[in-house]
ChimeraX commands (.cxc) that place a marker at each C-alpha (Angstrom):
marker #1 position -1.43,-129.17,-21.50 radius 0.5
marker #1 position -2.21,-130.01,-24.88 radius 0.5
marker #1 position -6.33,-130.05,-25.84 radius 0.5
marker #1 position -6.10,-133.67,-25.70 radius 0.5
marker #1 position -3.68,-134.53,-23.12 radius 0.5
marker #1 position -2.32,-137.72,-21.23 radius 0.5
marker #1 position -3.35,-137.66,-18.03 radius 0.5
marker #1 position -2.87,-140.01,-15.05 radius 0.5
marker #1 position -4.94,-140.84,-11.94 radius 0.5
marker #1 position -3.94,-142.07,-8.81 radius 0.5
marker #1 position -6.96,-143.45,-7.05 radius 0.5
marker #1 position -8.77,-143.38,-10.00 radius 0.5
marker #1 position -11.50,-145.22,-8.22 radius 0.5
marker #1 position -12.40,-142.97,-5.19 radius 0.5
marker #1 position -14.04,-140.14,-4.49 radius 0.5
marker #1 position -12.55,-137.33,-6.19 radius 0.5
marker #1 position -10.36,-139.43,-8.37 radius 0.5
marker #1 position -13.73,-141.06,-10.23 radius 0.5
marker #1 position -14.62,-137.47,-10.87 radius 0.5
marker #1 position -11.85,-135.86,-11.84 radius 0.5
marker #1 position -11.81,-139.76,-14.11 radius 0.5
marker #1 position -14.97,-139.10,-15.91 radius 0.5
marker #1 position -14.55,-135.35,-16.78 radius 0.5
marker #1 position -11.41,-135.83,-18.44 radius 0.5
marker #1 position -12.57,-138.24,-20.88 radius 0.5
marker #1 position -16.17,-136.07,-21.08 radius 0.5
marker #1 position -13.28,-133.11,-22.73 radius 0.5
marker #1 position -11.98,-135.54,-24.85 radius 0.5
marker #1 position -8.25,-136.83,-22.61 radius 0.5
marker #1 position -6.75,-139.75,-23.00 radius 0.5
marker #1 position -6.99,-140.65,-19.08 radius 0.5
marker #1 position -5.57,-143.96,-17.61 radius 0.5
marker #1 position -6.19,-144.80,-14.14 radius 0.5
marker #1 position -3.44,-146.56,-11.31 radius 0.5
marker #1 position -5.56,-148.54,-8.90 radius 0.5
marker #1 position -5.03,-151.20,-6.30 radius 0.5
marker #1 position -8.27,-152.70,-6.80 radius 0.5
marker #1 position -9.38,-153.02,-10.38 radius 0.5
marker #1 position -12.91,-154.54,-9.25 radius 0.5
marker #1 position -13.45,-151.26,-7.53 radius 0.5
marker #1 position -13.91,-149.79,-10.46 radius 0.5
marker #1 position -17.25,-151.44,-11.88 radius 0.5
marker #1 position -20.37,-148.77,-11.87 radius 0.5
marker #1 position -17.64,-146.30,-10.63 radius 0.5
marker #1 position -16.02,-145.41,-14.11 radius 0.5
marker #1 position -16.95,-146.81,-17.70 radius 0.5
marker #1 position -16.43,-150.82,-18.35 radius 0.5
marker #1 position -13.80,-149.62,-20.78 radius 0.5
marker #1 position -11.61,-147.20,-18.80 radius 0.5
marker #1 position -8.56,-147.63,-18.97 radius 0.5
marker #1 position -7.04,-149.13,-15.46 radius 0.5
marker #1 position -3.56,-150.20,-14.31 radius 0.5
marker #1 position -3.28,-152.32,-11.22 radius 0.5
marker #1 position -0.07,-150.87,-9.75 radius 0.5
marker #1 position 0.87,-149.75,-6.45 radius 0.5
marker #1 position 1.48,-145.64,-6.42 radius 0.5
marker #1 position 4.25,-145.89,-4.34 radius 0.5
marker #1 position 6.11,-148.28,-7.47 radius 0.5
marker #1 position 5.52,-145.57,-10.08 radius 0.5
marker #1 position 8.54,-144.44,-12.14 radius 0.5
marker #1 position 10.27,-141.90,-13.60 radius 0.5
marker #1 position 9.82,-143.11,-16.59 radius 0.5
marker #1 position 6.40,-143.42,-16.61 radius 0.5
marker #1 position 5.40,-140.68,-15.07 radius 0.5
marker #1 position 7.01,-138.46,-17.45 radius 0.5
marker #1 position 4.69,-140.45,-20.15 radius 0.5
marker #1 position 2.00,-138.13,-18.93 radius 0.5
marker #1 position 0.92,-134.74,-19.41 radius 0.5
marker #1 position -0.28,-134.60,-16.31 radius 0.5
marker #1 position -0.39,-136.98,-13.15 radius 0.5
marker #1 position -3.20,-136.35,-10.51 radius 0.5
marker #1 position -2.87,-137.91,-7.34 radius 0.5
marker #1 position -5.87,-138.26,-5.54 radius 0.5
marker #1 position -5.05,-141.21,-3.13 radius 0.5
marker #1 position -7.02,-141.88,-0.06 radius 0.5
marker #1 position -6.49,-144.05,2.74 radius 0.5
marker #1 position -7.12,-144.89,6.21 radius 0.5
marker #1 position -6.78,-142.14,9.12 radius 0.5
marker #1 position -4.68,-144.39,11.22 radius 0.5
marker #1 position -2.26,-144.67,7.75 radius 0.5
marker #1 position -2.59,-140.75,6.79 radius 0.5
marker #1 position 0.86,-140.24,6.48 radius 0.5
marker #1 position 0.26,-142.00,3.28 radius 0.5
marker #1 position -0.59,-138.91,1.49 radius 0.5
marker #1 position 3.29,-137.22,3.05 radius 0.5
marker #1 position 5.16,-140.32,1.62 radius 0.5
marker #1 position 3.40,-140.48,-1.70 radius 0.5
marker #1 position 3.88,-137.18,-2.35 radius 0.5
marker #1 position 7.41,-137.51,-1.49 radius 0.5
marker #1 position 7.99,-140.20,-3.93 radius 0.5
marker #1 position 6.06,-138.52,-6.89 radius 0.5
marker #1 position 8.74,-135.31,-5.90 radius 0.5
marker #1 position 11.94,-137.75,-5.50 radius 0.5
marker #1 position 11.14,-139.86,-9.25 radius 0.5
marker #1 position 9.94,-136.34,-10.44 radius 0.5
marker #1 position 13.29,-133.46,-9.77 radius 0.5
marker #1 position 14.14,-131.32,-12.20 radius 0.5
marker #1 position 11.55,-131.74,-15.00 radius 0.5
marker #1 position 8.63,-129.72,-15.91 radius 0.5
marker #1 position 6.40,-132.52,-17.51 radius 0.5
marker #1 position 3.88,-134.14,-16.34 radius 0.5
marker #1 position 2.36,-131.27,-14.16 radius 0.5
marker #1 position 2.05,-132.90,-10.92 radius 0.5
marker #1 position -1.77,-132.35,-8.96 radius 0.5
marker #1 position -2.05,-133.39,-5.61 radius 0.5
marker #1 position -6.19,-133.34,-4.08 radius 0.5
marker #1 position -4.98,-131.60,-0.89 radius 0.5
marker #1 position -7.99,-131.65,2.60 radius 0.5
marker #1 position -8.73,-128.13,3.96 radius 0.5
marker #1 position -7.30,-128.16,7.01 radius 0.5
marker #1 position -4.79,-125.51,5.59 radius 0.5
marker #1 position -7.28,-123.43,4.85 radius 0.5
marker #1 position -7.53,-120.30,6.75 radius 0.5
marker #1 position -10.68,-119.88,8.63 radius 0.5
marker #1 position -10.26,-116.15,10.25 radius 0.5
marker #1 position -6.91,-115.92,12.56 radius 0.5
marker #1 position -6.59,-119.60,12.56 radius 0.5
marker #1 position -7.12,-122.33,9.62 radius 0.5
marker #1 position -9.64,-124.83,9.31 radius 0.5
marker #1 position -7.20,-127.64,11.37 radius 0.5
marker #1 position -7.03,-125.75,13.95 radius 0.5
marker #1 position -11.15,-124.93,14.45 radius 0.5
marker #1 position -11.19,-129.29,13.60 radius 0.5
marker #1 position -8.68,-130.07,16.19 radius 0.5
marker #1 position -10.64,-128.96,19.05 radius 0.5
marker #1 position -13.93,-131.04,18.01 radius 0.5
marker #1 position -14.64,-133.56,21.05 radius 0.5
marker #1 position -14.20,-136.23,18.31 radius 0.5
marker #1 position -11.08,-135.21,16.68 radius 0.5
marker #1 position -9.47,-138.45,17.78 radius 0.5
marker #1 position -11.48,-140.36,14.98 radius 0.5
marker #1 position -10.39,-138.34,11.67 radius 0.5
marker #1 position -8.04,-135.19,12.29 radius 0.5
marker #1 position -5.12,-137.48,11.05 radius 0.5
marker #1 position -5.91,-137.15,7.89 radius 0.5
marker #1 position -5.84,-133.10,7.93 radius 0.5
marker #1 position -3.01,-132.94,10.01 radius 0.5
marker #1 position -1.32,-135.06,7.39 radius 0.5
marker #1 position -2.65,-133.10,4.28 radius 0.5
marker #1 position -1.60,-129.82,5.64 radius 0.5
marker #1 position 1.61,-131.52,6.28 radius 0.5
marker #1 position 2.17,-132.72,2.43 radius 0.5
marker #1 position 1.09,-129.16,1.76 radius 0.5
marker #1 position 4.12,-127.50,3.73 radius 0.5
marker #1 position 6.33,-130.41,1.71 radius 0.5
marker #1 position 5.29,-128.83,-1.83 radius 0.5
marker #1 position 5.98,-125.84,-0.66 radius 0.5
marker #1 position 9.31,-126.40,0.03 radius 0.5
marker #1 position 9.63,-128.12,-3.56 radius 0.5
marker #1 position 11.01,-125.64,-6.42 radius 0.5
marker #1 position 12.16,-128.18,-8.97 radius 0.5
marker #1 position 8.61,-129.82,-10.35 radius 0.5
marker #1 position 5.68,-128.53,-11.44 radius 0.5
marker #1 position 3.64,-129.26,-8.87 radius 0.5
marker #1 position 0.12,-127.69,-8.07 radius 0.5
marker #1 position -2.27,-128.16,-5.15 radius 0.5
marker #1 position -5.85,-128.13,-4.77 radius 0.5
marker #1 position -8.48,-128.05,-1.58 radius 0.5
marker #1 position -12.00,-128.57,-1.23 radius 0.5
marker #1 position -13.99,-127.03,0.66 radius 0.5
marker #1 position -14.35,-127.85,4.49 radius 0.5
marker #1 position -17.48,-130.02,3.18 radius 0.5
marker #1 position -16.24,-132.17,0.14 radius 0.5
marker #1 position -19.56,-134.42,-1.00 radius 0.5
marker #1 position -20.66,-136.29,-3.95 radius 0.5
marker #1 position -22.62,-134.36,-6.56 radius 0.5
marker #1 position -23.21,-132.89,-9.57 radius 0.5
marker #1 position -21.05,-130.22,-11.07 radius 0.5
marker #1 position -22.21,-126.86,-10.02 radius 0.5
marker #1 position -21.01,-123.49,-11.17 radius 0.5
marker #1 position -17.84,-122.66,-8.46 radius 0.5
marker #1 position -15.91,-119.74,-6.62 radius 0.5
marker #1 position -12.15,-119.93,-6.63 radius 0.5
marker #1 position -10.10,-118.99,-4.53 radius 0.5
marker #1 position -6.68,-119.01,-3.26 radius 0.5
marker #1 position -5.70,-120.09,1.13 radius 0.5
marker #1 position -9.03,-118.99,2.62 radius 0.5
marker #1 position -12.04,-121.40,3.38 radius 0.5
marker #1 position -14.05,-120.15,0.98 radius 0.5
marker #1 position -18.18,-119.32,2.34 radius 0.5
marker #1 position -21.40,-119.01,0.59 radius 0.5
marker #1 position -23.76,-116.28,2.26 radius 0.5
marker #1 position -24.84,-118.40,4.86 radius 0.5
marker #1 position -21.97,-119.38,5.69 radius 0.5
marker #1 position -21.49,-122.86,3.81 radius 0.5
marker #1 position -18.46,-124.20,2.56 radius 0.5
marker #1 position -19.38,-126.48,0.69 radius 0.5
marker #1 position -17.50,-128.17,-2.95 radius 0.5
marker #1 position -19.31,-131.16,-4.69 radius 0.5
marker #1 position -17.09,-133.80,-5.98 radius 0.5
marker #1 position -18.06,-133.15,-10.30 radius 0.5
marker #1 position -17.28,-129.50,-9.64 radius 0.5
marker #1 position -14.56,-129.92,-7.88 radius 0.5
marker #1 position -13.14,-132.38,-10.91 radius 0.5
marker #1 position -14.25,-129.09,-13.80 radius 0.5
marker #1 position -12.89,-126.84,-11.23 radius 0.5
marker #1 position -9.17,-128.79,-12.01 radius 0.5
marker #1 position -9.64,-129.20,-15.71 radius 0.5
marker #1 position -10.35,-125.62,-16.21 radius 0.5
marker #1 position -6.91,-124.65,-14.85 radius 0.5
marker #1 position -4.75,-127.99,-16.17 radius 0.5
marker #1 position -6.38,-126.70,-19.80 radius 0.5
marker #1 position -5.99,-123.29,-19.08 radius 0.5
marker #1 position -3.16,-122.87,-16.38 radius 0.5
marker #1 position -2.93,-119.92,-14.03 radius 0.5
marker #1 position -0.47,-120.51,-11.54 radius 0.5
marker #1 position 2.02,-123.02,-11.48 radius 0.5
marker #1 position 3.70,-124.37,-7.31 radius 0.5
marker #1 position 0.64,-123.34,-5.46 radius 0.5
marker #1 position -2.41,-123.91,-4.08 radius 0.5
marker #1 position -5.80,-123.07,-4.88 radius 0.5
marker #1 position -9.42,-123.94,-3.91 radius 0.5
marker #1 position -12.59,-123.75,-4.85 radius 0.5
marker #1 position -16.87,-123.40,-3.64 radius 0.5
marker #1 position -19.71,-124.12,-5.21 radius 0.5
marker #1 position -21.54,-121.27,-6.55 radius 0.5
marker link #1:1,2 radius 0.2
marker link #1:2,3 radius 0.2
marker link #1:3,4 radius 0.2
marker link #1:4,5 radius 0.2
marker link #1:5,6 radius 0.2
marker link #1:6,7 radius 0.2
marker link #1:7,8 radius 0.2
marker link #1:8,9 radius 0.2
marker link #1:9,10 radius 0.2
marker link #1:10,11 radius 0.2
marker link #1:11,12 radius 0.2
marker link #1:12,13 radius 0.2
marker link #1:13,14 radius 0.2
marker link #1:14,15 radius 0.2
marker link #1:15,16 radius 0.2
marker link #1:16,17 radius 0.2
marker link #1:17,18 radius 0.2
marker link #1:18,19 radius 0.2
marker link #1:19,20 radius 0.2
marker link #1:20,21 radius 0.2
marker link #1:21,22 radius 0.2
marker link #1:22,23 radius 0.2
marker link #1:23,24 radius 0.2
marker link #1:24,25 radius 0.2
marker link #1:25,26 radius 0.2
marker link #1:26,27 radius 0.2
marker link #1:27,28 radius 0.2
marker link #1:28,29 radius 0.2
marker link #1:29,30 radius 0.2
marker link #1:30,31 radius 0.2
marker link #1:31,32 radius 0.2
marker link #1:32,33 radius 0.2
marker link #1:33,34 radius 0.2
marker link #1:34,35 radius 0.2
marker link #1:35,36 radius 0.2
marker link #1:36,37 radius 0.2
marker link #1:37,38 radius 0.2
marker link #1:38,39 radius 0.2
marker link #1:39,40 radius 0.2
marker link #1:40,41 radius 0.2
marker link #1:41,42 radius 0.2
marker link #1:42,43 radius 0.2
marker link #1:43,44 radius 0.2
marker link #1:44,45 radius 0.2
marker link #1:45,46 radius 0.2
marker link #1:46,47 radius 0.2
marker link #1:47,48 radius 0.2
marker link #1:48,49 radius 0.2
marker link #1:49,50 radius 0.2
marker link #1:50,51 radius 0.2
marker link #1:51,52 radius 0.2
marker link #1:52,53 radius 0.2
marker link #1:53,54 radius 0.2
marker link #1:54,55 radius 0.2
marker link #1:55,56 radius 0.2
marker link #1:56,57 radius 0.2
marker link #1:57,58 radius 0.2
marker link #1:58,59 radius 0.2
marker link #1:59,60 radius 0.2
marker link #1:60,61 radius 0.2
marker link #1:61,62 radius 0.2
marker link #1:62,63 radius 0.2
marker link #1:63,64 radius 0.2
marker link #1:64,65 radius 0.2
marker link #1:65,66 radius 0.2
marker link #1:66,67 radius 0.2
marker link #1:67,68 radius 0.2
marker link #1:68,69 radius 0.2
marker link #1:69,70 radius 0.2
marker link #1:70,71 radius 0.2
marker link #1:71,72 radius 0.2
marker link #1:72,73 radius 0.2
marker link #1:73,74 radius 0.2
marker link #1:74,75 radius 0.2
marker link #1:75,76 radius 0.2
marker link #1:76,77 radius 0.2
marker link #1:77,78 radius 0.2
marker link #1:78,79 radius 0.2
marker link #1:79,80 radius 0.2
marker link #1:80,81 radius 0.2
marker link #1:81,82 radius 0.2
marker link #1:82,83 radius 0.2
marker link #1:83,84 radius 0.2
marker link #1:84,85 radius 0.2
marker link #1:85,86 radius 0.2
marker link #1:86,87 radius 0.2
marker link #1:87,88 radius 0.2
marker link #1:88,89 radius 0.2
marker link #1:89,90 radius 0.2
marker link #1:90,91 radius 0.2
marker link #1:91,92 radius 0.2
marker link #1:92,93 radius 0.2
marker link #1:93,94 radius 0.2
marker link #1:94,95 radius 0.2
marker link #1:95,96 radius 0.2
marker link #1:96,97 radius 0.2
marker link #1:97,98 radius 0.2
marker link #1:98,99 radius 0.2
marker link #1:99,100 radius 0.2
marker link #1:100,101 radius 0.2
marker link #1:101,102 radius 0.2
marker link #1:102,103 radius 0.2
marker link #1:103,104 radius 0.2
marker link #1:104,105 radius 0.2
marker link #1:105,106 radius 0.2
marker link #1:106,107 radius 0.2
marker link #1:107,108 radius 0.2
marker link #1:108,109 radius 0.2
marker link #1:109,110 radius 0.2
marker link #1:110,111 radius 0.2
marker link #1:111,112 radius 0.2
marker link #1:112,113 radius 0.2
marker link #1:113,114 radius 0.2
marker link #1:114,115 radius 0.2
marker link #1:115,116 radius 0.2
marker link #1:116,117 radius 0.2
marker link #1:117,118 radius 0.2
marker link #1:118,119 radius 0.2
marker link #1:119,120 radius 0.2
marker link #1:120,121 radius 0.2
marker link #1:121,122 radius 0.2
marker link #1:122,123 radius 0.2
marker link #1:123,124 radius 0.2
marker link #1:124,125 radius 0.2
marker link #1:125,126 radius 0.2
marker link #1:126,127 radius 0.2
marker link #1:127,128 radius 0.2
marker link #1:128,129 radius 0.2
marker link #1:129,130 radius 0.2
marker link #1:130,131 radius 0.2
marker link #1:131,132 radius 0.2
marker link #1:132,133 radius 0.2
marker link #1:133,134 radius 0.2
marker link #1:134,135 radius 0.2
marker link #1:135,136 radius 0.2
marker link #1:136,137 radius 0.2
marker link #1:137,138 radius 0.2
marker link #1:138,139 radius 0.2
marker link #1:139,140 radius 0.2
marker link #1:140,141 radius 0.2
marker link #1:141,142 radius 0.2
marker link #1:142,143 radius 0.2
marker link #1:143,144 radius 0.2
marker link #1:144,145 radius 0.2
marker link #1:145,146 radius 0.2
marker link #1:146,147 radius 0.2
marker link #1:147,148 radius 0.2
marker link #1:148,149 radius 0.2
marker link #1:149,150 radius 0.2
marker link #1:150,151 radius 0.2
marker link #1:151,152 radius 0.2
marker link #1:152,153 radius 0.2
marker link #1:153,154 radius 0.2
marker link #1:154,155 radius 0.2
marker link #1:155,156 radius 0.2
marker link #1:156,157 radius 0.2
marker link #1:157,158 radius 0.2
marker link #1:158,159 radius 0.2
marker link #1:159,160 radius 0.2
marker link #1:160,161 radius 0.2
marker link #1:161,162 radius 0.2
marker link #1:162,163 radius 0.2
marker link #1:163,164 radius 0.2
marker link #1:164,165 radius 0.2
marker link #1:165,166 radius 0.2
marker link #1:166,167 radius 0.2
marker link #1:167,168 radius 0.2
marker link #1:168,169 radius 0.2
marker link #1:169,170 radius 0.2
marker link #1:170,171 radius 0.2
marker link #1:171,172 radius 0.2
marker link #1:172,173 radius 0.2
marker link #1:173,174 radius 0.2
marker link #1:174,175 radius 0.2
marker link #1:175,176 radius 0.2
marker link #1:176,177 radius 0.2
marker link #1:177,178 radius 0.2
marker link #1:178,179 radius 0.2
marker link #1:179,180 radius 0.2
marker link #1:180,181 radius 0.2
marker link #1:181,182 radius 0.2
marker link #1:182,183 radius 0.2
marker link #1:183,184 radius 0.2
marker link #1:184,185 radius 0.2
marker link #1:185,186 radius 0.2
marker link #1:186,187 radius 0.2
marker link #1:187,188 radius 0.2
marker link #1:188,189 radius 0.2
marker link #1:189,190 radius 0.2
marker link #1:190,191 radius 0.2
marker link #1:191,192 radius 0.2
marker link #1:192,193 radius 0.2
marker link #1:193,194 radius 0.2
marker link #1:194,195 radius 0.2
marker link #1:195,196 radius 0.2
marker link #1:196,197 radius 0.2
marker link #1:197,198 radius 0.2
marker link #1:198,199 radius 0.2
marker link #1:199,200 radius 0.2
marker link #1:200,201 radius 0.2
marker link #1:201,202 radius 0.2
marker link #1:202,203 radius 0.2
marker link #1:203,204 radius 0.2
marker link #1:204,205 radius 0.2
marker link #1:205,206 radius 0.2
marker link #1:206,207 radius 0.2
marker link #1:207,208 radius 0.2
marker link #1:208,209 radius 0.2
marker link #1:209,210 radius 0.2
marker link #1:210,211 radius 0.2
marker link #1:211,212 radius 0.2
marker link #1:212,213 radius 0.2
marker link #1:213,214 radius 0.2
marker link #1:214,215 radius 0.2
marker link #1:215,216 radius 0.2
view
């Protein structure tokens, strides 16, 4: 991506999206946020943030290809977690047989390997799983969809098991394994995710693959 690239962020007022938006601005990129409710940006994004109120499912190929990178930081309710797959499918459909933009998906941690199983396998055994399991399940399926896609320039990033608001730290990067520190904790701050993602965008090392990170 050019040193001062054009970046679009879907869900720019959310947990991950707002952190990425601010980190990209800090690095001198031209950033546009696509949001459903611009009023939610107050106190989260700079007052002069470039925001477009548009349903992400109506984004067109012409719009998307005007950017160097498009970041899907879309968030929704547990009951409608299937929309993660639907939006990924829409973006893939619009961008078939393109190499630009690089389209990035913020995936859940459920698909990461945790010993001899995935984190999702562990989570679904939780007695309270019914209240949240639909989200990691559908984001796992979203990754599977991406892995079947070979003619779109996609990238995925999975946070750690505990993805929390917080300042940027040094980070450890991995591929498909759930990363844990020496005390067994798996934590990633939102600002650390933003740094790890922008580092990869500015200096690409992988294509059509997923990576993960944790706080160092």
